[in-house]
Backbone as a printed PyTorch tensor [residue, N CA C, xyz], in Angstrom:
tensor([[[ 92.2090,  87.4390,  97.6480],
         [ 91.3230,  88.1980,  96.8460],
         [ 91.6150,  89.6800,  97.0500]],

        [[ 91.7970,  90.4470,  95.9070],
         [ 91.8740,  92.0690,  96.2040],
         [ 90.5800,  92.4120,  95.3900]],

        [[ 89.8380,  93.1810,  96.0510],
         [ 88.6490,  93.8540,  95.4560],
         [ 88.6210,  95.3490,  95.5000]],

        [[ 88.2550,  95.9190,  94.5710],
         [ 88.3420,  97.4340,  94.5750],
         [ 89.2020,  98.0700,  93.5000]],

        [[ 89.2410,  99.2810,  93.5300],
         [ 89.9530,  99.9440,  92.3410],
         [ 89.2420,  99.9310,  91.1130]],

        [[ 87.8640,  99.9830,  91.1030],
         [ 87.0340,  99.8790,  89.9530],
         [ 86.5020, 101.3430,  89.5400]],

        [[ 86.5080, 101.7280,  88.3930],
         [ 85.8860, 102.8880,  87.8440],
         [ 84.6440, 102.5350,  87.2140]],

        [[ 83.5680, 103.0340,  87.6990],
         [ 82.1070, 102.7950,  87.1410],
         [ 81.6400, 104.0210,  86.3920]],

        [[ 81.1740, 103.7430,  85.2120],
         [ 80.7900, 104.8530,  84.4100],
         [ 79.8420, 104.2080,  83.2630]],

        [[ 78.9510, 104.9740,  82.8210],
         [ 78.1720, 104.5200,  81.6270],
         [ 78.3680, 105.3540,  80.4340]],

        [[ 78.3660, 104.6180,  79.3360],
         [ 78.6770, 105.4480,  77.9500],
         [ 77.4380, 106.2910,  77.6560]],

        [[ 76.2060, 105.8740,  77.9400],
         [ 75.0690, 106.7370,  77.5940],
         [ 74.7810, 107.7830,  78.6390]],

        [[ 74.9350, 107.3730,  79.8940],
         [ 74.4520, 108.4740,  80.9350],
         [ 75.7360, 109.0320,  81.5360]],

        [[ 76.9000, 108.3250,  81.4690],
         [ 78.0190, 108.9080,  82.2080],
         [ 77.7950, 108.9070,  83.7620]],

        [[ 78.5950, 109.5800,  84.5770],
         [ 78.5490, 109.5450,  85.9140],
         [ 77.4600, 110.6430,  86.4230]],

        [[ 76.2440, 110.1870,  86.4110],
         [ 75.0810, 111.1260,  86.6580],
         [ 74.6750, 111.1270,  88.1170]],

        [[ 75.1870, 110.0840,  88.8900],
         [ 74.6300, 110.0940,  90.2200],
         [ 75.2380, 111.0830,  91.1560]],

        [[ 74.4630, 111.6440,  92.0080],
         [ 74.9790, 112.7060,  92.8700],
         [ 75.3040, 112.1550,  94.2520]],

        [[ 74.9720, 110.9060,  94.4400],
         [ 75.1660, 110.3750,  95.7270],
         [ 76.1610, 109.1040,  95.7030]],

        [[ 76.6620, 108.8130,  96.7210],
         [ 77.5710, 107.6810,  96.7750],
         [ 76.7500, 106.3220,  96.4990]],

        [[ 77.0240, 105.6080,  95.4590],
         [ 76.1500, 104.4860,  95.1200],
         [ 76.6110, 103.3810,  95.9990]],

        [[ 77.6100, 103.4230,  96.8860],
         [ 78.0880, 102.4030,  97.7490],
         [ 77.7080, 102.7710,  99.2630]],

        [[ 77.0820, 103.7790,  99.5210],
         [ 76.7590, 104.2870, 100.8600],
         [ 75.9600, 103.1260, 101.5940]],

        [[ 74.9330, 102.5650, 101.0150],
         [ 74.1040, 101.6300, 101.6820],
         [ 74.8040, 100.2820, 101.9950]],

        [[ 75.6880,  99.9210, 100.9940],
         [ 76.5260,  98.6600, 101.2230],
         [ 77.4330,  98.8300, 102.4520]],

        [[ 78.1590, 100.1460, 102.5430],
         [ 79.0500, 100.2810, 103.5390],
         [ 78.4660, 100.4220, 104.8870]],

        [[ 77.0960, 100.4400, 105.0990],
         [ 76.4740, 100.4950, 106.3170],
         [ 75.9680,  99.1040, 106.7160]],

        [[ 76.3200,  98.2010, 105.7720],
         [ 75.7280,  96.8040, 105.8700],
         [ 76.4890,  95.8310, 106.6810]],

        [[ 76.1060,  94.6830, 107.2240],
         [ 76.8850,  93.7530, 107.8440],
         [ 77.9320,  93.0090, 106.9120]],

        [[ 77.4330,  92.9740, 105.5080],
         [ 78.2250,  92.4260, 104.5470],
         [ 79.5910,  93.2810, 104.4880]],

        [[ 79.4080,  94.5530, 104.5200],
         [ 80.6240,  95.4260, 104.3530],
         [ 81.5870,  95.0680, 105.6170]],

        [[ 80.9380,  95.0710, 106.8180],
         [ 81.7430,  94.7350, 107.9740],
         [ 82.4870,  93.4900, 107.8750]],

        [[ 81.8570,  92.4630, 107.3620],
         [ 82.4010,  91.1900, 107.0770],
         [ 83.5330,  91.1870, 106.1010]],

        [[ 83.4660,  91.9650, 105.1150],
         [ 84.4510,  92.1490, 104.0650],
         [ 85.8060,  92.7430, 104.7910]],

        [[ 85.6540,  93.5380, 105.8160],
         [ 86.8440,  93.9020, 106.4030],
         [ 87.6700,  92.9780, 107.1060]],

        [[ 87.1630,  91.7950, 107.4160],
         [ 87.9100,  90.8490, 107.9140],
         [ 88.9980,  90.2430, 106.9490]],

        [[ 88.6070,  90.3480, 105.4570],
         [ 89.5840,  89.8650, 104.5710],
         [ 90.3250,  90.9520, 103.9220]],

        [[ 89.7610,  92.1350, 103.8770],
         [ 90.4340,  93.2320, 103.2730],
         [ 90.0730,  94.5250, 104.1820]],

        [[ 91.1210,  94.9250, 105.0030],
         [ 90.8510,  95.8350, 105.9910],
         [ 90.0180,  97.1540, 105.6220]],

        [[ 90.3750,  97.7340, 104.6290],
         [ 89.5300,  98.8910, 104.1870],
         [ 88.0980,  98.5000, 103.9940]],

        [[ 87.8510,  97.3460, 103.5500],
         [ 86.3220,  96.9070, 103.0870],
         [ 86.2470,  97.0720, 101.6250]],

        [[ 85.3390,  96.2490, 101.1500],
         [ 84.9900,  96.2890,  99.6640],
         [ 84.4140,  97.5850,  99.3060]],

        [[ 84.7370,  97.9680,  98.0770],
         [ 84.3120,  99.0890,  97.3940],
         [ 84.9850, 100.3780,  97.7860]],

        [[ 85.8940, 100.4430,  98.7970],
         [ 86.4700, 101.6570,  99.3390],
         [ 87.3100, 102.2600,  98.2600]],

        [[ 87.8860, 101.6050,  97.3190],
         [ 88.6470, 102.1470,  96.2800],
         [ 87.9650, 102.3220,  94.9780]],

        [[ 86.6160, 102.1340,  94.8920],
         [ 85.8930, 102.4420,  93.6860],
         [ 85.3910, 103.7550,  93.5690]],

        [[ 85.3630, 104.2080,  92.2480],
         [ 84.9700, 105.5630,  92.0440],
         [ 83.8950, 105.5490,  90.9320]],

        [[ 83.1310, 106.4720,  90.8270],
         [ 82.2630, 106.8100,  89.7300],
         [ 82.6280, 107.9920,  89.0560]],

        [[ 83.0790, 107.9210,  87.7040],
         [ 83.6990, 109.0710,  87.0720],
         [ 83.8820, 108.7750,  85.6640]],

        [[ 83.8510, 109.7850,  84.8780],
         [ 84.2990, 109.6720,  83.5510],
         [ 85.8710, 109.2890,  83.3420]],

        [[ 86.1130, 108.2570,  82.6740],
         [ 87.5830, 107.7690,  82.6590],
         [ 88.4150, 108.6590,  81.7640]],

        [[ 87.8410, 109.4470,  80.8190],
         [ 88.4960, 110.3730,  79.9930],
         [ 89.5310, 109.6860,  79.1450]],

        [[ 89.1110, 108.6540,  78.4070],
         [ 89.7270, 107.9500,  77.5040],
         [ 90.3210, 108.8990,  76.2620]],

        [[ 91.3550, 108.3850,  75.6150],
         [ 91.9860, 109.2580,  74.5360],
         [ 90.8700, 109.5150,  73.4340]],

        [[ 90.0640, 108.4160,  73.1280],
         [ 89.1130, 108.6310,  71.9790],
         [ 88.0020, 107.6390,  72.2270]],

        [[ 86.8190, 107.9470,  72.6680],
         [ 85.8000, 107.1110,  72.7360],
         [ 84.7350, 107.4510,  71.5380]],

        [[ 84.7970, 106.5390,  70.6520],
         [ 83.9600, 106.7410,  69.3820],
         [ 82.4710, 106.8630,  69.4990]],

        [[ 81.8310, 107.7460,  68.9920],
         [ 80.3140, 107.7870,  69.1520],
         [ 79.6280, 106.9510,  68.3060]],

        [[ 80.2900, 106.3630,  67.4560],
         [ 79.8160, 105.2500,  66.4880],
         [ 80.4530, 103.9500,  66.8320]],

        [[ 79.6630, 102.9170,  67.0800],
         [ 80.2560, 101.6400,  67.4760],
         [ 81.1440, 101.0750,  66.3220]],

        [[ 80.7630, 101.4680,  65.0730],
         [ 81.5170, 101.0530,  63.9480],
         [ 83.0610, 101.5940,  63.7420]],

        [[ 83.2530, 102.5430,  64.5340],
         [ 84.5990, 103.2600,  64.4780],
         [ 85.4480, 102.8510,  65.7780]],

        [[ 86.7300, 102.8430,  65.5890],
         [ 87.6510, 102.4510,  66.6770],
         [ 87.7310, 103.3750,  67.6620]],

        [[ 87.7640, 102.9830,  69.0160],
         [ 88.0140, 103.8890,  70.1720],
         [ 89.4220, 103.5510,  70.6370]],

        [[ 89.9840, 104.6530,  71.3620],
         [ 91.2970, 104.4640,  71.9390],
         [ 91.1060, 104.5550,  73.4520]],

        [[ 91.1840, 103.4470,  74.1200],
         [ 90.6430, 103.2870,  75.4940],
         [ 91.8510, 103.5850,  76.4240]],

        [[ 92.9930, 104.1780,  75.8640],
         [ 94.0330, 104.4630,  76.8680],
         [ 93.5760, 105.7610,  77.4900]],

        [[ 94.1590, 106.0280,  78.7880],
         [ 93.7150, 107.2260,  79.5880],
         [ 94.4660, 108.4440,  79.1060]],

        [[ 93.7090, 109.5770,  79.1590],
         [ 94.2200, 110.8060,  78.8210],
         [ 94.8140, 111.4090,  80.0740]],

        [[ 95.7410, 112.2840,  79.9640],
         [ 96.2420, 113.0010,  81.3250],
         [ 95.0600, 113.7230,  81.9460]],

        [[ 95.1000, 113.6660,  83.3660],
         [ 93.8590, 114.1720,  84.0070],
         [ 92.7090, 113.1280,  84.3320]],

        [[ 92.8400, 111.9120,  83.8350],
         [ 91.8910, 110.9460,  84.0640],
         [ 91.7720, 110.5850,  85.5700]],

        [[ 90.6290, 110.4600,  86.1050],
         [ 90.4720, 110.0150,  87.5920],
         [ 91.0930, 108.5710,  87.7640]],

        [[ 91.2000, 108.0030,  86.7410],
         [ 91.6200, 106.6120,  86.7590],
         [ 93.1600, 106.4750,  87.0770]],

        [[ 93.8020, 107.5240,  86.9150],
         [ 95.3940, 107.5020,  87.0760],
         [ 95.6370, 107.3450,  88.5160]],

        [[ 96.5610, 106.4760,  88.8070],
         [ 96.9070, 106.1950,  90.2830],
         [ 95.7770, 105.8480,  91.1640]],

        [[ 94.6150, 105.3320,  90.5900],
         [ 93.4890, 105.0840,  91.6130],
         [ 93.1880, 103.5050,  91.5050]],

        [[ 94.1560, 102.6470,  91.0260],
         [ 93.9340, 101.3710,  91.0350],
         [ 94.4110, 100.6020,  92.2390]],

        [[ 94.2230,  99.3370,  92.3250],
         [ 94.4940,  98.5770,  93.5320],
         [ 96.0870,  98.1040,  93.4390]],

        [[ 96.8370,  98.2720,  94.3760],
         [ 98.1870,  97.6920,  94.4380],
         [ 98.1290,  96.1050,  94.3920]],

        [[ 98.8900,  95.5440,  93.4940],
         [ 98.9650,  94.0340,  93.3940],
         [100.1200,  93.6290,  94.1340]],

        [[100.1200,  92.5740,  94.8940],
         [101.1350,  92.0550,  95.6770],
         [102.3600,  91.7420,  94.6340]],

        [[103.5410,  91.9630,  95.2260],
         [104.7410,  91.7450,  94.3290],
         [104.8850,  90.2970,  93.8060]],

        [[104.4290,  89.4440,  94.6160],
         [104.4670,  88.0110,  94.2480],
         [103.5720,  87.5300,  93.0490]],

        [[102.5590,  88.4220,  92.8400],
         [101.5450,  88.1520,  91.6870],
         [102.1440,  88.7660,  90.3900]],

        [[101.9530,  87.9890,  89.3030],
         [102.3980,  88.5200,  88.0410],
         [101.6490,  89.6910,  87.4980]],

        [[102.3940,  90.6400,  87.0500],
         [101.9170,  91.9500,  86.5180],
         [102.7380,  92.3210,  85.4580]],

        [[102.4590,  92.1140,  84.1100],
         [103.4700,  92.4100,  82.9910],
         [103.6140,  93.8440,  82.8680]],

        [[102.7300,  94.7910,  83.4980],
         [102.8630,  96.2030,  83.2540],
         [103.2400,  96.9790,  84.4710]],

        [[103.7170,  96.1360,  85.4350],
         [104.0410,  96.8070,  86.8100],
         [105.2240,  97.7740,  86.5510]],

        [[106.2740,  97.4710,  85.8220],
         [107.4080,  98.5190,  85.6600],
         [106.9930,  99.5870,  84.6760]],

        [[105.8420,  99.5270,  83.9160],
         [105.4690, 100.5570,  82.9860],
         [104.6870, 101.7320,  83.8290]],

        [[104.2980, 101.2300,  84.9290],
         [103.4950, 102.2520,  85.7480],
         [104.3590, 102.5500,  87.0310]],

        [[104.9900, 103.6660,  87.0610],
         [105.9460, 104.0590,  87.9180],
         [105.3480, 104.3950,  89.3850]],

        [[104.1740, 104.8490,  89.4530],
         [103.4330, 105.2800,  90.7180],
         [102.4720, 104.2620,  91.1120]],

        [[101.4030, 104.6310,  91.7240],
         [100.3100, 103.7430,  92.0810],
         [ 99.7440, 103.1790,  90.6510]],

        [[ 99.1940, 102.0950,  90.7610],
         [ 98.5780, 101.6090,  89.4910],
         [ 97.3910, 102.3960,  88.9760]],

        [[ 97.1840, 102.4060,  87.7820],
         [ 96.0730, 103.1190,  87.1820],
         [ 95.0100, 102.0170,  87.0110]],

        [[ 93.5970, 102.5290,  87.0740],
         [ 92.5220, 101.6020,  86.6300],
         [ 92.4420, 101.3760,  85.2950]],

        [[ 92.2980, 100.2970,  84.7620],
         [ 92.2260, 100.0300,  83.3830],
         [ 93.2710,  99.0020,  82.9450]],

        [[ 93.2890,  98.6510,  81.6930],
         [ 94.2010,  97.5910,  81.1450],
         [ 95.4690,  98.1680,  80.6500]],

        [[ 95.5000,  99.5990,  80.3770],
         [ 96.5370, 100.1110,  79.8990],
         [ 96.9760, 101.3450,  80.5570]],

        [[ 98.1530, 101.3610,  81.4810],
         [ 98.4580, 102.3040,  82.1750],
         [ 98.8120, 103.7300,  81.3350]],

        [[ 98.6510, 104.8280,  81.8810],
         [ 98.8580, 106.1130,  81.2010],
         [100.2920, 106.0520,  80.7050]],

        [[100.4230, 106.4710,  79.4650],
         [101.7350, 106.5170,  78.7970],
         [102.3370, 105.3240,  78.1510]],

        [[101.5200, 104.1890,  78.3680],
         [102.0040, 102.9780,  77.7850],
         [101.4190, 102.8280,  76.3630]],

        [[102.0610, 102.1280,  75.5230],
         [101.5730, 101.8040,  74.1520],
         [100.5490, 100.5800,  74.3570]],

        [[ 99.5600, 100.8440,  73.5800],
         [ 98.3870,  99.6620,  73.4690],
         [ 99.1210,  98.4300,  72.7630]],

        [[ 98.8280,  97.3960,  73.1980],
         [ 99.3380,  96.1280,  72.5680],
         [ 98.7630,  95.9430,  71.0750]],

        [[ 99.6390,  95.2790,  70.3620],
         [ 99.1670,  95.0210,  68.9200],
         [ 98.6080,  93.6510,  68.6930]],

        [[ 97.8760,  93.5600,  67.7310],
         [ 97.1120,  92.3160,  67.3580],
         [ 97.5760,  92.0860,  65.7990]],

        [[ 97.1950,  90.7770,  65.3380],
         [ 97.4970,  90.4310,  63.9510],
         [ 98.8430,  90.1400,  63.7250]],

        [[ 99.2530,  89.9850,  62.5170],
         [100.6690,  89.5900,  62.1130],
         [101.6990,  90.5890,  62.6570]],

        [[102.6460,  90.0570,  63.4830],
         [103.6160,  90.8690,  64.0300],
         [103.1230,  92.0630,  65.0100]],

        [[101.8680,  92.0150,  65.3100],
         [101.2780,  92.9740,  66.1510],
         [101.1210,  94.2990,  65.4310]],

        [[100.9860,  94.2180,  64.0330],
         [100.8460,  95.5200,  63.4070],
         [ 99.7840,  96.4720,  63.5240]],

        [[ 98.5150,  95.9440,  64.0760],
         [ 97.4150,  96.6600,  64.3180],
         [ 97.1390,  96.8660,  65.7850]],

        [[ 97.0330,  98.0950,  66.1240],
         [ 96.7100,  98.3890,  67.5880],
         [ 95.3170,  97.6660,  67.9660]],

        [[ 95.4230,  97.2530,  69.1930],
         [ 94.1220,  96.7090,  69.8500],
         [ 93.0080,  97.7140,  69.6880]],

        [[ 93.2640,  99.0450,  69.6840],
         [ 92.3350, 100.0090,  69.5470],
         [ 91.9770, 100.5180,  68.0580]],

        [[ 92.5530,  99.7550,  67.1830],
         [ 92.2290,  99.9730,  65.7180],
         [ 93.4340, 100.9190,  65.0610]],

        [[ 93.5410, 100.7430,  63.8400],
         [ 94.6100, 101.4160,  62.9490],
         [ 95.9220, 100.8660,  63.1850]],

        [[ 96.9180, 101.2770,  62.4130],
         [ 98.3070, 100.7390,  62.4930],
         [ 99.0130, 101.1880,  63.8440]],

        [[ 99.9870, 100.4010,  64.1780],
         [100.7320, 100.6950,  65.3810],
         [101.7320, 101.9110,  65.0870]]])
């Protein structure tokens, strides 16, 4: 199991915490136990930040584009996946993996007949 490389953020509040939300966990016996399975320990690659999406619609009825914008804290902040595990986007992300489903600079996948509609709404 690989844990970590998560970006935590709220649509309404955003990253408002001024303290490390994982500090208490990292002082606990549970965290020490996690280091037996994953040397750095759980949550060590997790961050709290605005992901800086291309477009996050303020109206739920409008499409959002959840690809990452340049300068996003999610870029190169993900968890490296073992080479033997399948990762269809491994070659699309030349550096460290990004956090999220679509690495920076890759095209969002299409849905519908022949993939003509972007998963984020509108034509491809």
